[in-house]
KEVEXGU-197259 format. One line per 8 residues: number of its first residue (from 1); their letters; for each residue x, y, z of C-alpha. Coordinates in pm, 1 decimal. Example, Ala and Ser with C-alpha at 12.3 -4.5 7.8 and 13.67 -1.06 7.14 Angstrom:
REM KEVEXGU-197259
1 = as = 1230.0/-450.0/780.0; 1367.0/-106.0/714.0
REM end
This chain:
REM KEVEXGU-197259
1 = mgegprav = -4279.0/-7334.7/19348.9; -3982.3/-7108.6/19285.4; -3729.3/-7024.0/19548.3; -3821.6/-6718.1/19755.1; -3595.5/-6423.2/19822.7; -3277.1/-6518.1/20005.5; -3210.2/-6349.3/20336.5; -2887.7/-6150.8/20365.2
9 = ppldtgvp = -2766.6/-6033.4/20706.2; -2815.4/-5656.6/20729.2; -2501.6/-5451.1/20692.5; -2361.3/-5310.9/21015.5; -2486.6/-4955.7/20971.8; -2280.4/-4849.3/21271.4; -1967.4/-4887.1/21056.9; -1941.3/-4609.9/20796.9
17 = vlllrlgp = -1741.7/-4628.4/20472.9; -1472.6/-4380.4/20371.9; -1394.5/-4372.6/19999.1; -1038.8/-4253.6/19936.8; -914.0/-4097.7/19613.5; -565.1/-3944.7/19592.1; -563.2/-3864.9/19221.0; -652.2/-3517.9/19091.2
25 = gplprdtl = -1011.0/-3408.0/19053.2; -1335.4/-3533.9/19206.0; -1442.2/-3893.0/19255.5; -1490.9/-4063.2/18918.1; -1842.2/-4134.9/18798.7; -1787.8/-4512.0/18813.0; -1779.6/-4496.5/19195.1; -2138.5/-4367.7/19202.2
33 = gavrslgr = -2274.5/-4723.6/19202.6; -2080.4/-4806.0/19519.3; -2206.8/-4491.8/19694.9; -2566.7/-4569.4/19597.6; -2548.5/-4936.7/19693.1; -2402.2/-4871.7/20038.1; -2620.6/-4568.7/20102.3; -2939.0/-4755.4/20014.7
41 = agvevhav = -2833.4/-5027.4/20260.6; -2824.5/-4767.7/20537.9; -2446.2/-4727.3/20555.3; -2310.8/-4376.6/20611.0; -2076.5/-4302.6/20317.5; -1797.9/-4042.9/20336.9; -1541.6/-3960.7/20070.2; -1199.0/-3797.1/20047.7
49 = aaaaggpv = -1093.5/-3636.5/19719.6; -914.8/-3332.3/19581.6; -1239.4/-3175.1/19453.7; -1604.4/-3197.7/19550.0; -1770.2/-3176.2/19208.4; -1907.5/-3449.0/18986.4; -2209.7/-3675.3/19019.6; -2072.0/-3855.1/19325.9
57 = grsrhlhr = -2033.7/-3531.4/19517.3; -2397.7/-3444.7/19440.6; -2539.5/-3784.6/19533.7; -2795.2/-3785.8/19814.1; -2639.1/-4113.0/19931.5; -2305.6/-3942.9/20008.5; -2311.7/-3828.2/20370.1; -2015.5/-3592.5/20343.9
65 = mhlhpagp = -1726.0/-3501.3/20117.6; -1387.7/-3429.1/20277.0; -1125.0/-3247.4/20070.8; -752.1/-3306.0/20093.2; -505.8/-3030.3/19997.5; -417.3/-2986.2/19632.0; -167.1/-3241.9/19515.5; -110.9/-3589.0/19657.0
73 = pspaalld = -44.8/-3575.5/20031.9; 275.8/-3717.3/20173.3; 247.3/-4041.5/20374.7; 272.8/-3844.6/20700.2; 9.3/-3592.8/20586.4; -223.9/-3870.2/20471.2; -185.1/-4051.2/20803.0; -270.5/-3730.7/20990.3
81 = llrdlseg = -570.9/-3671.1/20764.0; -707.4/-4022.6/20812.3; -655.2/-4004.3/21188.0; -834.6/-3669.5/21205.3; -1126.8/-3809.0/21004.4; -1139.2/-4112.1/21231.3; -1162.8/-3886.0/21534.6; -1450.4/-3701.7/21369.6
89 = lgrpavll = -1634.2/-4023.0/21285.4; -1590.9/-4147.6/21639.4; -1596.0/-4515.3/21543.8; -1410.1/-4755.6/21313.5; -1486.7/-4726.7/20942.7; -1426.9/-4931.6/20629.1; -1156.4/-4761.2/20421.5; -1220.6/-4824.4/20052.2
97 = pvddraal = -960.3/-4686.3/19805.2; -1098.7/-4593.1/19464.2; -772.8/-4544.1/19271.8; -439.0/-4725.1/19257.6; -246.1/-4451.3/19434.6; -488.9/-4463.7/19727.3; -480.9/-4845.9/19739.8; -100.9/-4848.5/19763.7
105 = aaarlasr = -89.8/-4565.9/20017.7; -353.9/-4727.0/20239.1; -169.4/-5060.9/20229.4; 153.6/-4893.4/20344.4; -27.6/-4729.7/20636.2; -242.7/-5031.1/20729.1; -51.2/-5124.2/21044.6; -76.4/-4765.5/21172.7
113 = llgryllp = -450.4/-4746.7/21107.4; -546.0/-5053.5/21312.5; -840.3/-4986.7/21539.5; -951.6/-4695.0/21325.7; -1016.4/-4849.6/20984.7; -1108.5/-5185.5/20836.1; -913.3/-5233.4/20512.9; -926.5/-5487.5/20231.4
121 = gppqrltd = -608.8/-5676.4/20154.5; -313.1/-5498.2/19992.1; -308.6/-5468.8/19612.2; 24.3/-5654.5/19610.6; 141.2/-5693.6/19251.1; -178.2/-5596.6/19072.7; -125.8/-5223.1/19016.7; 209.1/-5245.3/18834.0
129 = paelallc = 181.7/-5373.8/18474.6; 537.3/-5508.2/18485.9; 460.4/-5709.5/18800.4; 136.6/-5827.3/18643.1; 333.4/-5959.6/18345.0; 562.9/-6152.6/18581.4; 263.4/-6285.4/18771.4; 103.9/-6416.5/18452.4
137 = relglphp = 430.1/-6583.1/18363.5; 445.6/-6756.1/18702.9; 89.6/-6885.9/18668.4; 106.7/-6974.2/18299.8; -168.3/-6724.9/18214.9; -162.5/-6571.1/17867.4; -27.2/-6218.0/17856.8; 91.4/-6006.6/17560.9
145 = atavptgp = 465.9/-6013.1/17491.8; 616.2/-5746.8/17717.7; 951.7/-5580.2/17775.2; 1067.3/-5354.8/18059.6; 1371.9/-5173.2/17920.1; 1632.4/-5036.2/18159.5; 1751.6/-4748.9/17939.8; 1680.2/-4557.9/17616.5
153 = rqaaeaas = 1902.5/-4783.3/17403.5; 1740.1/-5097.1/17546.1; 1398.5/-4944.3/17474.4; 1484.1/-4899.2/17107.3; 1621.8/-5254.7/17087.6; 1314.1/-5398.1/17259.4; 1085.8/-5215.3/17017.6; 1269.3/-5367.1/16724.1
161 = glglplva = 1265.9/-5711.9/16881.6; 895.7/-5718.2/16973.9; 779.8/-5580.6/16641.6; 606.3/-5254.6/16561.8; 371.8/-5092.5/16634.5; 380.9/-5137.9/17011.5; 203.1/-4991.1/17309.3; 399.6/-4798.0/17571.5
169 = lwrhpwlr = 261.9/-4799.4/17925.9; 385.1/-4623.5/18238.5; 441.5/-4854.0/18533.8; 305.7/-4595.7/18778.8; 87.7/-4363.5/18569.3; -37.5/-4170.5/18873.7; 313.0/-4021.4/18902.2; 271.1/-3829.6/18576.5
177 = pppaglsg = 258.4/-3455.8/18645.7; -51.5/-3289.0/18493.7; 146.8/-3067.6/18251.5; 335.6/-3364.4/18109.6; 93.2/-3395.7/17818.0; 139.8/-3773.5/17813.1; -144.4/-4022.7/17818.9; -133.8/-4345.0/18014.8
185 = sivvhtpd = -79.8/-4550.8/17698.6; 96.5/-4439.7/17381.3; 134.0/-4615.0/17045.7; 500.5/-4659.6/16949.4; 564.5/-4662.2/16574.1; 946.4/-4657.8/16558.1; 1240.8/-4760.5/16778.6; 1323.6/-4391.4/16811.4
193 = darrlhel = 977.2/-4332.9/16960.8; 1055.0/-4589.4/17229.5; 1394.0/-4433.5/17299.7; 1245.2/-4084.6/17341.4; 969.1/-4211.1/17567.5; 1217.4/-4384.2/17796.1; 1403.7/-4056.6/17833.1; 1082.6/-3914.9/17979.6
201 = aehagggl = 1017.8/-4208.9/18212.1; 1175.5/-4047.8/18517.5; 916.7/-3767.1/18500.4; 620.8/-3948.3/18349.7; 526.7/-4257.0/18541.7; 815.8/-4430.4/18714.8; 930.9/-4659.7/18436.4; 836.7/-4760.4/18083.4
209 = llrrplpa = 681.3/-5087.3/17969.2; 648.5/-5194.6/17605.0; 373.2/-5435.5/17512.7; 273.1/-5603.5/17187.9; -88.3/-5499.4/17114.1; -370.2/-5743.2/17057.2; -614.0/-5646.9/16780.9; -969.8/-5580.1/16885.8
217 = gpgtdwff = -1271.3/-5743.6/16727.6; -1627.4/-5845.9/16798.8; -1642.3/-6047.0/17119.0; -1270.0/-6021.9/17199.0; -1291.3/-5819.3/17522.1; -1395.7/-5991.3/17845.3; -1378.9/-5902.7/18211.1; -1412.8/-6046.2/18558.6
225 = hgcftrgg = -1535.9/-5857.8/18864.4; -1576.7/-6001.2/19210.4; -1524.0/-5976.5/19584.0; -1291.4/-6216.3/19767.4; -1245.3/-6307.0/20130.9; -946.8/-6454.2/20316.0; -745.3/-6702.5/20117.0; -870.6/-6571.0/19784.5
233 = rcliggtg = -1215.0/-6736.0/19803.4; -1473.9/-6565.0/19585.3; -1785.7/-6439.7/19765.3; -1967.1/-6297.0/19463.6; -1873.1/-6207.0/19108.2; -1865.2/-6328.9/18754.2; -1756.0/-6272.7/18397.9; -1888.5/-6055.3/18121.0
241 = ragrgrpw = -1817.9/-5934.9/17769.5; -1731.8/-5574.6/17702.1; -1919.2/-5388.6/17434.1; -1633.3/-5174.4/17318.2; -1263.8/-5121.5/17377.5; -936.4/-4988.3/17239.1; -663.6/-5213.7/17101.7; -403.9/-5105.8/17356.2
249 = tgpatagr = -592.1/-5074.5/17680.2; -864.0/-5323.0/17756.2; -1237.9/-5327.9/17775.1; -1424.6/-5007.4/17839.4; -1699.6/-5001.5/18095.9; -1986.0/-5094.9/17865.1; -2065.3/-5464.0/17876.2; -2303.1/-5739.0/17971.1
257 = rlphpeve = -2292.6/-6034.5/18207.3; -2204.3/-6356.2/18025.8; -2050.6/-6677.4/18160.8; -1700.3/-6765.0/18045.0; -1543.2/-7061.6/18226.9; -1189.3/-6999.6/18101.5; -1184.3/-6635.5/18209.1; -1340.9/-6729.8/18541.5
265 = raalrlag = -1080.6/-7000.0/18608.6; -798.3/-6760.8/18525.1; -938.1/-6502.4/18769.1; -975.7/-6759.9/19046.6; -621.2/-6888.7/18994.2; -484.2/-6535.7/19021.1; -684.0/-6448.6/19333.9; -602.4/-6780.7/19498.5
273 = hlahrgll = -230.9/-6747.0/19424.3; -224.3/-6404.2/19590.9; -471.5/-6500.9/19867.6; -640.4/-6178.6/19763.4; -900.9/-6023.2/19991.8; -1114.5/-5742.3/19855.6; -1247.6/-5633.4/19518.7; -1089.4/-5753.8/19196.5
281 = dldfrrda = -1151.3/-5620.8/18845.9; -971.2/-5792.7/18556.1; -964.8/-5717.7/18182.2; -896.9/-5985.7/17920.8; -863.0/-5990.1/17541.2; -887.7/-6296.0/17316.3; -617.9/-6345.8/17054.5; -645.6/-6511.9/16714.1
289 = dgrhhllg = -571.0/-6852.6/16869.2; -855.9/-6823.7/17119.8; -637.9/-6756.8/17424.1; -759.5/-6489.7/17665.5; -477.5/-6257.3/17770.1; -493.1/-6071.8/18100.4; -435.2/-5705.8/18015.5; -504.7/-5521.1/18338.1
297 = agvrpgar = -610.2/-5555.0/18699.8; -771.2/-5324.6/18954.6; -870.6/-5353.5/19320.6; -1127.8/-5073.5/19333.8; -1503.5/-5061.2/19278.8; -1569.4/-4994.5/18913.6; -1875.9/-4942.3/18700.1; -1935.9/-5313.4/18638.0
305 = frlftdps = -1983.8/-5467.7/18982.1; -2360.3/-5409.7/18971.6; -2385.5/-5650.9/18678.3; -2329.8/-5932.7/18927.6; -2586.9/-5832.2/19189.6; -2781.2/-6129.4/19324.7; -3137.3/-6050.5/19208.9; -3298.8/-6233.3/19498.6
313 = sgldavra = -3107.2/-6082.7/19789.2; -2968.2/-5758.8/19644.5; -2616.1/-5860.5/19748.0; -2338.6/-5710.4/19536.0; -1959.7/-5689.5/19560.8; -1934.0/-5374.3/19773.7; -2203.4/-5494.9/20016.1; -2027.8/-5831.7/20038.8
321 = lhldltgr = -1701.3/-5652.1/20115.0; -1864.7/-5450.1/20393.2; -2015.8/-5766.3/20543.1; -1682.5/-5948.2/20525.0; -1470.4/-5669.3/20674.3; -1716.2/-5614.4/20960.1; -1714.8/-5984.2/21051.0; -2064.1/-6068.4/20930.7
329 = tvppvpga = -2149.7/-6380.7/20734.7; -2175.4/-6344.3/20359.0; -2432.4/-6600.8/20247.7; -2349.8/-6822.8/19949.3; -2471.2/-6676.9/19621.3; -2598.5/-6927.0/19362.3; -2368.0/-6929.4/19063.5; -2082.8/-6746.1/19237.3
337 = pgprprdt = -1741.7/-6850.9/19100.2; -1533.6/-7111.9/19275.4; -1596.4/-7386.2/19531.4; -1879.7/-7338.3/19775.5; -1798.3/-7331.6/20148.7; -1899.3/-7628.8/20359.5; -2229.4/-7615.2/20547.0; -2133.6/-7564.4/20912.3
345 = rpappggt = -2484.0/-7503.8/21047.3; -2590.4/-7726.3/21340.7; -2808.4/-8024.8/21272.3; -3184.0/-7969.5/21306.2; -3340.9/-8079.5/21639.4; -3390.4/-8455.6/21644.4; -3214.8/-8491.6/21313.7; -2876.8/-8609.8/21199.6
353 = artpppla = -2585.0/-8392.9/21114.0; -2596.2/-8247.8/20765.9; -2352.7/-8386.2/20514.5; -2145.6/-8098.2/20379.9; -2195.1/-8046.8/20007.5; -1904.1/-8167.1/19797.4; -1655.2/-7906.0/19693.3; -1615.8/-7832.5/19327.5
361 = rplaaprg = -1337.6/-8009.5/19145.9; -994.4/-7848.0/19172.7; -954.2/-7565.5/18927.5; -784.7/-7670.5/18611.0; -585.4/-7442.5/18385.9; -794.9/-7246.2/18136.3; -835.1/-7426.8/17807.2; -546.3/-7349.7/17578.6
369 = vppapapg = -326.7/-7220.3/17861.8; -3.9/-7415.8/17914.5; 111.1/-7507.7/18265.4; 337.3/-7259.8/18440.0; 669.4/-7252.5/18256.3; 997.2/-7344.0/18418.2; 1164.2/-7046.6/18586.7; 1348.5/-6835.0/18337.2
377 = pplrp = 1532.1/-6504.4/18346.8; 1306.2/-6251.4/18518.1; 1182.1/-5937.9/18350.5; 1406.2/-5658.2/18464.6; 1227.4/-5367.0/18632.5
REM end
């Protein structure tokens, strides 16, 4: 007989969730899955955004939308807003950022929100593409050749040295003012293009990064999405292949769940190195030599986490995060990445103690990935 449905501890419905977006506009459509999943589990879901429109704002699973004043609030104003919302809720809540600006702001305020909010771990070095390049270098993970020029002349020289065309990225794209007319990634065709872009960096994203593009092709774009607990141990997640993408950004949201051991091992090495706790969304692209380069990282719920829902229990990444942050046990999910935790349940009456299952073998480097290189000159911010 087949295995019956696995029991998952019910979520603590006395602990609401507050989704936090500090970027312009309403909550993005890809957060609708998180609102639906938590709402269907009986959790009261609130949201903070600059506008109330969009499909998330109309969802019957959203308990209430709270608007913040136009423009990103200052740290002091955000702290006051979150404290006021906490007073209105009357009990601690899970604070779940849904954009990079919110993740960084919440991490800076974490110590002053104790007792009011339960937060995932800080995003650390995952929201800055220059820091992500350094992180890949430390771990020996493939990453496209990257330069972080310190001035317009260095930008032109870096463009010539890396080879053209290149992709220009802003280190902090949420700092771009709306009228700037600049996208988050721009194709650079000449050294003069790179020089002119660097002249705009002070007003358009807090620093320029130049990256050698990887050509797209069938089956080249892969992703990892999962939820991690203390120490960077994966609770639930997996890998998948994206259905479409652009050469300079990374996989788009369309995709399907497919196992990929090399991508999975790279994701687990990264999370373990950072002792990451929370959601993790990674984009990879395969080069002509079969190496999978890490292109981008996010710590927010995206559109792909539902691909890795446990069909027997209904557990997904955002439900696992709520269980973990509220101190409830997240049951092992068959096929979840990484070593399985030891069985600490008491022995059955009259029986002998259970022998803990063996842990998986230590994670090896992804195939084709060299060991971490010897320390060299750091990329200059």
